[in-house]
C-alpha positions as CSV (number, residue, x, y, z in Angstrom):
1,X,-9.1,-27.1,-18.6
2,X,-8.2,-25.6,-14.8
3,X,-7.2,-21.9,-14.2
4,X,-3.8,-21.9,-13.3
5,X,-1.4,-19.2,-11.8
6,X,2.8,-18.6,-12.1
7,X,3.5,-16.2,-9.1
8,X,6.9,-14.6,-8.8
9,X,8.1,-12.3,-6.1
10,X,8.4,-13.2,-2.1
11,X,6.1,-14.7,0.2
12,X,5.0,-13.0,3.8
13,X,3.5,-13.9,6.7
14,X,-0.3,-13.2,7.8
15,X,0.2,-11.2,10.7
16,X,-2.8,-9.5,11.2
17,X,-5.7,-11.9,12.8
18,X,-8.9,-11.7,13.2
19,X,-11.2,-14.2,14.9
20,X,-12.6,-15.2,11.5
21,X,-9.7,-15.0,10.0
22,X,-6.4,-16.5,11.2
23,X,-3.1,-17.7,8.9
24,X,-3.7,-21.4,10.3
25,X,-7.1,-22.7,10.5
26,X,-8.1,-25.6,12.1
27,X,-11.9,-27.4,12.7
28,X,-12.3,-30.7,14.2
29,X,-15.7,-32.8,14.0
30,X,-17.0,-36.4,14.2
31,X,-19.2,-38.4,12.1
32,X,-20.4,-41.8,12.2
33,X,-18.1,-42.3,15.3
34,X,-14.7,-41.3,13.5
35,X,-12.9,-38.5,14.5
36,X,-11.5,-36.1,11.7
37,X,-9.9,-32.7,11.4
38,X,-9.4,-29.6,8.6
39,X,-6.9,-27.6,8.1
40,X,-6.2,-24.7,5.7
41,X,-3.3,-22.3,6.2
42,X,-2.8,-18.8,4.6
43,X,-0.1,-16.7,3.5
44,X,0.6,-13.2,1.8
45,X,2.4,-13.6,-2.2
46,X,3.7,-10.0,-2.8
47,X,4.6,-9.1,-6.3
48,X,5.7,-5.4,-7.0
49,X,2.7,-3.6,-5.3
50,X,0.3,-6.1,-5.4
51,X,-0.7,-8.7,-2.5
52,X,-2.3,-11.9,-3.0
53,X,-3.7,-14.2,-0.6
54,X,-2.7,-17.8,-1.2
55,X,-4.3,-20.4,0.2
56,X,-3.4,-24.5,1.1
57,X,-7.0,-25.7,1.7
58,X,-9.4,-28.7,2.5
59,X,-6.6,-30.7,4.4
60,X,-8.5,-33.5,5.6
61,X,-7.6,-36.3,7.4
62,X,-9.3,-39.1,10.4
63,X,-7.7,-38.5,14.0
64,X,-6.6,-41.0,16.9
65,X,-8.1,-39.8,20.1
66,X,-4.7,-37.8,20.3
67,X,-5.4,-35.8,17.6
68,X,-2.7,-37.5,15.4
69,X,-3.3,-38.7,11.9
70,X,-5.1,-41.9,11.7
71,X,-3.2,-44.3,9.6
72,X,-5.4,-47.0,9.6
73,X,-8.3,-44.9,7.8
74,X,-6.4,-42.5,6.0
75,X,-6.1,-43.0,2.3
76,X,-4.6,-41.0,-0.6
77,X,-6.0,-41.0,-3.8
78,X,-3.5,-40.1,-6.9
79,X,-2.9,-40.6,-10.7
80,X,0.1,-42.7,-12.0
81,X,1.9,-41.8,-14.5
82,X,0.9,-42.2,-18.0
83,X,4.1,-44.2,-19.9
84,X,4.8,-47.0,-22.6
85,X,1.2,-46.1,-24.0
86,X,-0.8,-46.6,-20.9
87,X,-2.9,-44.4,-19.6
88,X,-3.2,-42.6,-16.2
89,X,-5.2,-44.8,-13.6
90,X,-6.3,-43.7,-10.4
91,X,-3.7,-45.3,-7.5
92,X,-4.6,-45.6,-4.2
93,X,-1.7,-45.1,-1.7
94,X,-2.1,-46.6,2.3
95,X,-0.9,-43.4,4.2
96,X,2.0,-44.9,5.5
97,X,3.7,-45.4,1.9
98,X,2.9,-41.7,1.1
99,X,6.6,-40.6,1.1
100,X,7.6,-44.0,-0.3
101,X,10.1,-42.8,-3.3
102,X,9.4,-45.9,-5.1
103,X,5.6,-44.8,-5.0
104,X,6.5,-41.4,-5.2
105,X,8.0,-42.0,-8.9
106,X,4.9,-43.9,-10.2
107,X,2.6,-40.6,-9.4
108,X,2.2,-38.0,-12.1
109,X,3.5,-34.8,-11.7
110,X,0.2,-33.0,-11.7
111,X,-0.7,-35.3,-9.0
112,X,1.7,-34.3,-6.6
113,X,2.8,-31.1,-4.3
114,X,6.5,-30.1,-4.4
115,X,9.0,-27.4,-2.9
116,X,12.7,-27.2,-4.2
117,X,15.1,-25.2,-2.2
118,X,17.8,-25.7,-4.6
119,X,19.1,-22.5,-5.5
120,X,19.6,-21.2,-9.6
121,X,22.9,-21.1,-10.4
122,X,23.8,-23.4,-7.2
123,X,25.0,-27.5,-7.9
124,X,21.7,-29.1,-7.6
125,X,21.4,-31.1,-4.5
126,X,18.4,-33.9,-4.6
127,X,17.8,-33.9,-0.4
128,X,16.7,-29.8,-1.2
129,X,14.0,-31.5,-4.2
130,X,11.0,-32.3,-1.7
131,X,7.7,-33.8,-3.3
132,X,4.7,-34.5,-1.3
133,X,1.3,-36.9,-1.8
134,X,-0.5,-36.1,1.2
135,X,-1.4,-32.4,1.2
136,X,-1.2,-32.1,5.0
137,X,2.5,-32.9,4.8
138,X,2.9,-29.9,1.8
139,X,1.1,-27.1,4.0
140,X,3.4,-28.4,7.2
141,X,6.7,-27.7,5.2
142,X,5.6,-24.7,4.1
143,X,3.7,-23.5,7.4
144,X,7.9,-24.2,8.3
145,X,9.2,-22.3,6.0
146,X,7.2,-19.1,6.3
147,X,9.3,-18.7,9.8
148,X,12.7,-18.9,8.2
149,X,14.4,-15.2,6.9
150,X,16.2,-17.8,4.8
151,X,13.5,-18.7,2.7
152,X,11.1,-15.3,2.7
153,X,13.8,-13.3,1.5
154,X,14.2,-15.0,-1.3
155,X,11.8,-14.6,-4.7
156,X,10.0,-17.6,-5.6
157,X,8.3,-18.9,-8.2
158,X,4.8,-20.7,-7.4
159,X,2.8,-22.5,-9.8
160,X,-1.1,-23.5,-8.6
161,X,-5.0,-23.4,-9.2
162,X,-7.3,-20.5,-9.2
163,X,-10.4,-22.5,-7.2
164,X,-13.6,-20.8,-7.8
165,X,-16.8,-22.1,-5.8
166,X,-20.0,-20.6,-5.7
167,X,-22.3,-19.7,-2.7
168,X,-26.0,-20.4,-4.2
169,X,-27.4,-18.3,-1.3
170,X,-26.0,-15.3,-2.1
171,X,-25.4,-15.8,-5.5
172,X,-21.8,-15.1,-5.5
173,X,-18.8,-17.0,-6.8
174,X,-15.2,-16.8,-4.5
175,X,-11.8,-17.6,-5.7
176,X,-8.9,-19.1,-3.6
177,X,-5.4,-19.2,-5.7
178,X,-4.1,-22.5,-4.0
179,X,-0.5,-23.4,-4.8
180,X,0.6,-26.8,-5.5
181,X,5.1,-26.4,-6.3
182,X,7.5,-23.8,-5.1
183,X,10.8,-23.3,-6.4
184,X,13.1,-20.5,-6.1
185,X,13.3,-17.9,-8.7
186,X,16.2,-17.3,-11.3
187,X,17.4,-13.7,-11.2
188,X,16.4,-12.9,-15.0
189,X,12.5,-13.1,-13.9
190,X,10.2,-10.6,-13.9
191,X,7.8,-10.3,-10.7
192,X,4.5,-11.4,-11.8
193,X,0.9,-13.2,-11.1
194,X,-0.4,-14.7,-14.1
195,X,-3.4,-16.2,-14.8
196,X,-3.9,-18.9,-17.7
197,X,-7.7,-20.2,-17.9
198,X,-10.1,-21.0,-20.9
199,X,-12.6,-18.8,-21.7
200,X,-16.4,-18.5,-23.9
201,X,-17.5,-15.4,-24.9
202,X,-20.4,-14.7,-26.6
203,X,-22.0,-11.9,-29.1
204,X,-21.2,-8.1,-27.3
205,X,-18.5,-9.7,-25.1
206,X,-16.9,-6.3,-25.2
207,X,-17.9,-3.1,-23.4
208,X,-16.6,-0.1,-23.8
209,X,-15.9,2.2,-20.4
210,X,-14.1,5.8,-20.8
211,X,-10.6,4.9,-21.4
212,X,-10.6,1.4,-20.9
213,X,-12.8,-2.1,-22.2
214,X,-14.3,-4.2,-20.0
215,X,-14.8,-8.2,-21.9
216,X,-17.3,-10.1,-20.4
217,X,-16.6,-13.8,-20.8
218,X,-17.6,-17.4,-19.1
219,X,-15.1,-20.0,-17.6
220,X,-16.2,-23.9,-16.6
221,X,-14.6,-25.1,-14.0
222,X,-15.3,-27.9,-11.4
223,X,-17.1,-27.2,-8.1
224,X,-17.1,-29.9,-6.0
225,X,-20.5,-29.0,-3.9
226,X,-22.5,-29.8,-7.1
227,X,-20.5,-33.2,-7.4
228,X,-23.7,-35.4,-6.8
229,X,-26.0,-33.4,-9.1
230,X,-26.5,-33.9,-12.7
231,X,-23.8,-31.8,-13.6
232,X,-21.2,-33.7,-12.2
233,X,-20.1,-30.9,-10.7
234,X,-19.0,-29.5,-14.2
235,X,-19.7,-25.5,-13.6
236,X,-20.0,-22.1,-15.5
237,X,-18.8,-18.7,-13.6
238,X,-18.8,-15.1,-15.3
239,X,-15.2,-13.9,-16.0
240,X,-14.7,-10.0,-16.4
241,X,-11.2,-8.5,-17.8
242,X,-9.9,-5.1,-18.4
243,X,-7.9,-3.9,-21.6
244,X,-5.8,-1.0,-20.3
245,X,-3.9,-0.3,-23.4
246,X,-5.6,1.8,-26.2
247,X,-3.0,0.3,-28.8
248,X,-4.8,-3.1,-27.8
249,X,-8.2,-2.0,-28.4
250,X,-9.0,-3.3,-32.0
251,X,-7.3,-6.2,-32.0
252,X,-9.7,-7.4,-28.7
253,X,-12.3,-6.6,-30.5
254,X,-11.6,-8.5,-33.5
255,X,-10.5,-11.2,-31.1
256,X,-14.0,-11.0,-29.1
257,X,-16.2,-11.1,-31.8
258,X,-14.8,-13.9,-33.9
259,X,-17.1,-16.8,-33.9
260,X,-16.0,-20.1,-35.8
261,X,-18.2,-22.0,-38.1
262,X,-21.0,-19.4,-37.1
263,X,-21.7,-20.4,-33.7
264,X,-23.1,-18.4,-30.7
265,X,-19.9,-18.7,-28.0
266,X,-16.7,-19.5,-29.1
267,X,-13.9,-20.0,-26.5
268,X,-10.1,-19.6,-26.2
269,X,-7.3,-19.6,-24.2
270,X,-6.3,-16.4,-22.2
271,X,-3.2,-15.2,-20.2
272,X,-4.4,-12.0,-17.6
273,X,-2.6,-10.0,-15.1
274,X,-4.1,-10.4,-11.8
275,X,-3.8,-6.8,-10.0
276,X,-4.8,-6.5,-6.2
277,X,-2.7,-3.2,-5.0
278,X,-1.5,0.2,-5.8
279,X,-0.4,1.3,-8.9
280,X,1.9,3.7,-9.7
281,X,1.1,6.3,-12.4
282,X,2.5,9.6,-13.8
283,X,3.0,12.5,-11.9
284,X,0.6,15.2,-12.9
285,X,0.9,18.9,-12.6
286,X,-1.6,18.9,-10.1
287,X,0.6,16.4,-8.4
288,X,3.3,18.5,-7.6
289,X,4.3,20.7,-4.9
290,X,3.3,24.4,-4.8
291,X,6.4,25.4,-5.0
292,X,7.2,23.2,-8.2
293,X,4.1,24.2,-9.9
294,X,5.1,28.3,-9.4
295,X,8.8,27.3,-10.6
296,X,6.6,26.0,-13.7
297,X,4.2,28.8,-14.1
298,X,6.8,31.6,-13.7
299,X,9.0,29.9,-16.6
300,X,12.0,28.8,-14.2
301,X,11.7,25.2,-15.7
302,X,9.4,23.5,-17.3
303,X,6.8,20.2,-16.2
304,X,8.4,17.5,-17.6
305,X,11.9,19.0,-15.2
306,X,9.8,19.2,-11.7
307,X,8.5,15.5,-12.7
308,X,11.3,14.1,-13.1
309,X,13.1,16.0,-10.2
310,X,10.1,14.7,-7.9
311,X,10.2,10.8,-9.1
312,X,8.2,10.4,-12.0
313,X,5.6,8.4,-10.4
314,X,3.2,8.6,-7.3
315,X,1.5,6.3,-5.7
316,X,-2.1,6.0,-7.0
317,X,-5.6,4.1,-6.4
318,X,-5.8,0.8,-5.4
319,X,-6.9,-1.7,-8.3
320,X,-8.4,-4.8,-8.1
321,X,-8.5,-6.6,-11.4
322,X,-7.8,-9.1,-14.6
323,X,-5.9,-7.3,-16.9
324,X,-5.5,-8.7,-20.5
325,X,-1.9,-10.1,-21.3
326,X,-3.0,-12.3,-24.6
327,X,-5.3,-15.2,-26.5
328,X,-4.8,-18.1,-28.7
329,X,-6.3,-20.9,-29.8
330,X,-10.1,-19.8,-30.7
331,X,-12.5,-22.1,-31.8
332,X,-16.2,-22.8,-31.6
333,X,-18.7,-24.5,-29.6
334,X,-22.0,-25.7,-29.2
335,X,-23.1,-23.6,-25.8
336,X,-26.1,-21.8,-25.5
337,X,-27.0,-19.3,-23.2
338,X,-28.8,-21.8,-20.7
339,X,-25.4,-23.7,-20.8
340,X,-23.8,-20.8,-18.8
341,X,-26.0,-20.2,-16.1
342,X,-24.5,-20.2,-12.4
343,X,-24.8,-24.2,-11.1
344,X,-27.6,-24.7,-8.9
345,X,-28.8,-28.2,-7.2
346,X,-31.1,-30.7,-8.6
347,X,-34.4,-29.9,-7.5
348,X,-33.8,-26.6,-6.5
349,X,-36.5,-24.2,-6.4
350,X,-36.3,-22.4,-10.1
351,X,-38.0,-19.1,-9.1
352,X,-34.5,-19.2,-6.9
353,X,-32.7,-18.1,-9.8
354,X,-32.2,-14.9,-8.6
355,X,-28.6,-12.9,-7.8
356,X,-26.0,-14.6,-9.6
357,X,-24.5,-11.7,-11.3
358,X,-22.0,-9.0,-10.0
359,X,-21.7,-8.3,-6.5
360,X,-20.1,-6.5,-4.2
361,X,-21.0,-8.3,-1.2
362,X,-18.0,-10.0,1.2
363,X,-18.3,-12.7,3.3
364,X,-18.5,-11.9,7.5
365,X,-15.5,-13.8,7.9
366,X,-13.2,-12.9,4.6
367,X,-12.6,-16.3,4.1
368,X,-12.2,-16.2,0.2
369,X,-12.2,-13.1,-2.4
370,X,-15.4,-12.4,-4.1
371,X,-14.6,-13.3,-7.7
372,X,-16.0,-10.0,-9.0
373,X,-16.9,-7.9,-6.6
374,X,-14.4,-5.5,-6.9
375,X,-14.5,-4.9,-10.5
């Protein structure tokens, strides 16, 4: 299954841009006499002290000489609803029909993008609930909303996918958080960035690293760069997450040493918190002011009193990691180690199967995040 995420928090425009990193980016080209455009749009999603980059990417369309969409050449592929016992089918929708309500009603939920501007607790207005077949329409709607303070001042819930891409020349995997549905969050929903992902694990998956556990797994994903190879785009990437709650250590060790039917590699569904920010940590004696430490040393006050007076917590180091939240549905697999290698193009020199381990290298344009380099 695809790795999906749920985000609850506020959205922010990307204000700081560089020549190679822009909130909105557009590239034009021509192939076999046809002009085309690729677009992407990025924005920040903030939950607590964490900040994540969301990206609506791979918006593609053929263009006329004035830069507008060439509707005659554009086709939209979508899946139909599976109703009445019938299987979902691939549909081809003309660009001009992409907003037709009758067409939209036939399309499966997962094949559409959506923005619902109805506020929780208020009467639902149908005109506030928007669905899109063309990703470009969804992107343009988000771009407009990011300029509206009535939207950015409210907490939202976003659903989407964590897309993975492999750079074979460097051996680095990159991740992108791609939103597909946006709506206003309920007041009782806590801020979060939660990843739901299926993981494959083998013997020795759990490593103890001081006060934390590091669990090394794999994830099967679709990589369009390899769709024409014999793997048909089905690829594998490594995934590492950490466990910081010592009360969970024994449970995690047990879960990731369970191999049903004596298989070599098993798989399960995991839920992980995506952490990317400065965390609040409890105040220690050495964090207190000189006066506060003297009050404690001379017995005027206690450590607990001074910590409470100082607010209880301070900002710690910046942390970027995937953190254990829970697992379920373990089952055996037929995978062996050679099935879980990074993807390669058919005919690639096997001697080049080099640096597919974890890396801290970043792309020069910082357009994606190294999936594992900061762990």
